[in-house]
N, C-alpha and C positions, 0 to 999 in steps of 0.2 A: 133797340135790339138787346134783349136780356142774354146774358151769358149763363148756360146751363151747366157749365163746368163745376165739377164738386170743388169745393173749398175756394170758389172765386169771391172775393172779396173779403176773405178772411185775412187777419194780419199774418205776417211771416213768423214762422215757428222757429225756435232756435235749431241748430243744427243737432240731428239725432247721433248719438255715439253708437256706432256698431264695432263689433269685434272686426280685428284685422283679419285678412285674407290675402294669400299671395295671387288667386285669380279674382278679378274684379269684372262685373258683368257691366256692359254700357247702359246707360239710363233709358228709360222706357219712353217712347214719344209722348205718351199721354202725360208724364210727367215733367214735360219741358216748360209748360208754363207756371209750373209751382216755383214759388220764391225758396222752398227749402233745397237745400243742397240734394244732390241725388245721392238715393241710397246705394251702397254697395252690396252685391248679392253675397249671402254667406256662402262658405265653402259647402259643396255638396257632401252630405253624409251619405253613409252605405244604404240606409234606408229610403233617404229622399231619391238618391240617383236610380235606385231600382223602382221605384214608383213612378219616376218620370220617366224611365224607359217603357213602362207598362201603359203609357199613355194616360196615366191618371192627373198629370199636371203637377203644378206646385202645391204644395199643401195650402190649405185655406187659411187666410189671417197671417200668414208671414210676409210675403211680398206685397199684398195688398194693402198692408196697414191696419186691418182689422184684428182684433183681440189683442193678446199679450205678447204677439211676437216670439221672441227666442224662448221666452218662459214657457209659453204652451208647447213649444217644439220639444223642449226638454221633458215636459210632463207626458208627451204622447210616445217618446222613444222608448222608454223601458219596457212597457207591454209587449212592444213589436220585437225588441231584442231578446226578451225572454221566449217569445214564440219561436223565433228562429233558432235560439240555442237549443231549445227542446226539440227541434227537428233534426239537430246534428248528431248523426250515429257515433262519431269518435269522441264525443264529449264524455268525460268521466264526472261521476256525481262526486262532490266534496265529501269528506268523512266528517263524522259528528265529532268525534276527538281526535285532532291530528297528533297528540302525544302517543296514542296507542300504535302507530305505525312505527314511530322512532323506537319504542320499547321493543316492537318484535324485530326490527332490523338490527339492532345493539345487543349482541350477545355477551354475557359477563367474561371478562378476560380470564384466561386459566390460571391457577394459582401460582406464584413464583417465590422461591425461597428467599430470593434477594430482598422481598418486601419485609421480611422480619427484622427487627432492630439488631443492630450490630452487636449488643451485648447477649442476645439469644445464639446469634451464629458463633460468637467467640465461645459460648458455653458448650456448643455442639462440636466444635474443633476441639476443645480441650480434652474429649474422648478419644481422639485420633493418635496414633502414635507419632513418632517424629518422622518416620518412613511415608506414612500415610498423609501427614501434614504437608511435608515438603515435596514429596514427589508425585503426589496425587491432587489433592485438594487445591494447592497453590497454582496448578496449572490450568485450572477450570476458565477461570477470567481474571482480569486485573483486580476487581473488587476482592476476591477471594485471596489473590496473592498478597494484597496490603492487609487482610486480616491475617493470614497466616504470619506475617512479620510482626504482628502485636507484640508488645514486650512482655506481655503476661505468659507466652509461650516459652519464652527465651529465659525464664528465671531457674528453671529446672531442666537441665541438659543430661541426658544419658546418651552418650557417645561409646558406650562399652562394646568392645570386639567388633569395631569397624576399621577396618586396616586403611580406609581411604581418607581417615582424619589425620592430617598432617599439622605440621607448625604452622604453615600458611593458612590452612583452613581455621585453625584453632583462633589466630590472630583476627581473620575477618569476622569471625563469630563474636569474639570480644569487642571488637570495634563497632559493630553494629548495635549489640546489645550490652551495654556497660553496666546492668544491674542484674547479672548473673548471680544467684544465690547458692546454686547447687550444681555441681557437674560431677560426672563419673565418666573416667577415660580409662577405665580397665581393659586390658589386653589391647591396648591401642599401640602397637609397636612401632609405629612411625612417627610418634609425638616425642620430642626431646626435651631436655632442660630449657631450651629457649623458648619453645612454645609455652610451657607451663608459666616461665617467667613474664612473658608477654601477657599471659593470662591473668595472672597475679596483679600485675601492673594495672591493667585496663579495668578490672573488677575488684576494688577494694572492699566492696559488700559481700563478697564471699563468705558463706557459712559452713558449708558441707563440701568436702573434697574427698573423693574417693579414685584410687589408682591402684588397684590390685594387679598384680603379676606384670608391672611395667619395669622390667629387669633394666632398661636402659636409661632410666631415671637415677639420678643420684642426690646426694645433700643439697645441691644447688636449687633443685625444684623446691624442696621442702623448706628451704631457708627462704626463697623468694615468697612462698605463700605465707609462711609465718611473718615475715617482715610488712608485706603489703596487704595482709588481710587480718588485722587485729582482731576482729569479732568473730573468727572463726570458731565453731563449735565441733565439729566432727573432722576426724582425719582418719580415714582407712587406706592404709599403704602396706597391704600384707604381701609378703613374697617379693620384696625389693631388696636384691643382693647387696646393692652399693649403697643402702641407707646405714648411716652410723649414728653415734652418738651426737655429732656435731649438729645434725638437722634437730635432733630431740631437744637440745639445748636451746635453740632458738624457739621452737615451739613453748617450752616451758617457762621462757622468760618474756615473751611477747604476746602470747594468746591466752590471755587470763580467762576467757570465756570458754574454753576447751570442756566438752562434757562426754565425748565419746572419742576413744582412740583404739584403733587396731594395727598391731605391730606384729603379727604372727608371720613366722618364718623369715623375719629378717635377723639373719645369723650374726650380723655384725653389732647388734644393739646390746649393750650391757647395762650393769645396775647404775653406772655412772649417769647415763642419759635418763634412765627411767626414774631415778630418784629427783632429778631435775623437773620431770614431768610432774611428779606427784607433789613436790613442793610448790610448784608454780601455778598448778591449774587445781586450785581448791573446790572447784565446782564440778570436778569430775564425777560422772555417773555409770559410765560404762568403760571397762578395760578388758581387751582380750590379747593374750598372748598364746603362741603355739610354736613349740619347738625352738624355742629361744634359749639354748644351753648356756648363754651367759647370763642369763636373768636368775638371781638367787634369792634366797629368803630376804636379803636386805631389801630387796624391792617390793616385796610383799609386805614388809613391815612399814616400809615408807608409805605405802598407799592405804594401809589400815590406819595409820596414824593421821595424815595429813588430808585425807578425803573423804570425810565423813557422810558424804551424800552418795557414796558409791551402791549401786543396785544390781550390777552384773559385773562378775569377776571371772575371768578365765585365765588359766595358767596350765593349758595342756601341754605336756611333754616337758615342761622347763625344769631346770635343776633346783626344784623346790621340795622341801621336806615338812614334816609336821611342824617342825620348829618355827617356820615361817608361816603356815597356813593357820595355827592357832590364833595368831593376831586377828585373824579375819573376824573372829568373836566380837570384836569391838564396833563392828558395822551393824548398827541396828536396822538399817534400811535395806538390808540385803536380801535379795529375791531370787537370784539365780546365781548358781555357783557351779563352775565347770572345773574338777579337779581330775580329769582323765589322764591315766599314765603317769602318775607320780609315783615315782620309784619307793620313796621312804615315806608313805602315808599310812599312819597305823589306826585302828578303830578307835582308840581313845579321843582322837582329835577329831574325828568324824562325828562321834557322839556328842561331843562338847558343843560342835558348831550347831548341831540341829537342836540342841536343848538351848542355845543362848539366843540364836538367831531366830526370832518367833515368826519373822515375815518371810522365811525361806519358801518359795514354792516350787522351784525346780533344783534338782541335784544330780549331777552326773558322776558317777564313781567308775566308771568303765576303765577296764584295764589295770585294775588294781587288785593283785592276786591276795593282799593281805585281808580285805574287807571279808568278813565272814558272816555266820548267821547271827551271832550276838550282836554287832553292829547292826544289823538289817531289823533285829527284834526293838532296839531302842528307837531307830528310825521310826518304826511303826507306831509306837507309843508316843514319842515327843514330837514328831512332825504332825502337828496339828493343821497347819496350812500348806502342806505339800501337795502338790498336784501331779509333779512329774517325777519319776525315780527311774534312773538308768544303772544297771548293775550288770552290764554285759562283761563276761570274763572275770567275773569275781568268783570268789570261793562260797559259792551259796548252794545249800543242800534244800531238800524237802522242807526241813524244819523251818529255815529262814523264809522259804516262800509261803509256808502256811501262816506265818505270823504277819504276813501283809495282808490276810484276807479275813482271818479270825483268831480270835483268843482261845488258846489251848486248852483252858480250864473250863471256861464257862460256855464255850461253843458259840459265843456271840459276836457280833460283828465289832471290831474294835475301831479305834479312831483312824486307823490307816485306810479305812474305807473312804476318805475325802481324796485319796490318791485315784486320779483318773487315769494315769498312763503309768504303766510298768512294764519294763523291758529288762528281763534276766536271762541267763544261762544257769541250769541247775548242774550242780556238781554230785553226780551220781555214784555212790558207793566209793567215794575219796578216788575216784579215777578220772581221766580226763575225757569223759564221754558226755556231751552236753546235750540238752533238750531245750528247745526255745520255747519259753512262756511269754507270751505277748498278751496283756490284759489291757485293753483300750475303752474308752468312754463308758466305764462302770458307773452306775448312778450312786452318787454321794449319799453317805447315810450319817446322820447326827444323833450321837446317844442322848 
């Protein structure tokens, strides 16, 4: 009897490798006689299970051994899956360019001032005042607070007229920023010599020191500044009643770089201290005195002899006469001269100064009753570079004022047309009835 079973008499085939699956199906009865090990059923796929439920049976060529097995199943699955996915109403079509969605969802961030470089922010903060920087900008955030404490902002301090400034605050400021080059404590009545001494000790690089109307300060403060700050260039300590020649002696002996001094209304200063300043500070360019009755012609002579670089000189209301003022003709760089209220100032001295000081651009002769029309006429002819002239309360008539504008004979503009600012009172009919003539910004004319 011949066996009609398929595969009868064929050699045993090696075991087939099938993918592992958790649910294994029992072997079919027909394959019991086969020498090959029973094949495990593959895991049911969604498409396969749905087809089996519909009564279609297993896919052909998968379990029966025909065709390519799993390869054919993989080839048949994509079309069916695409058909099912196309029937899904909730499915969203993929974007052609996914990056466009990201660009639409991400908006550009708003501009932020803190993104600027620190150097730009420091430049902006430099335009703020001390109050705006300390009481407003520094309270915005910690970053701005740190920028407001930058040492560039603490080189030049203007603390004038601030009654909350005390010795303790001045010490804290000096301790935090020891590179202060300029400080102004004018009208700070709660600052004493102790605070100034601490400031001078902690800031040896101080160049400019201003303390107007600090009547509580004495020689102790100015001596400390002179001793601890040898590079000092400017000292303005006007209206300090307790300042004497002892402080000036220290300035003259230790501050060789001094260029600008103001001792107006320091009534205890005399020629002794001023002469030491003149002999010790040879680079002096500006000096201003006001109502210093103990300062006489000896001081004027000392400055004219020892300080050839002087450009601005003022001795308003001092005990100076024409004998001392005549020495100022040696100053070739003199550009501004303030001789207000000099009791014994004659016309000849003023005319000689105008003739010999060719760079003189500003001359103040107010409150000098001796100055007359003849002096004004010489000033109009010889003052080639003179731009400002003050003649308030001088003995000037229409004749003198006319010489400032035109030549009496030729009726042409004279050299005095270079003067841009003239302020005079006219002496009318030799009486004390004055009329104010104020000529300003007159167009220069050169012959």
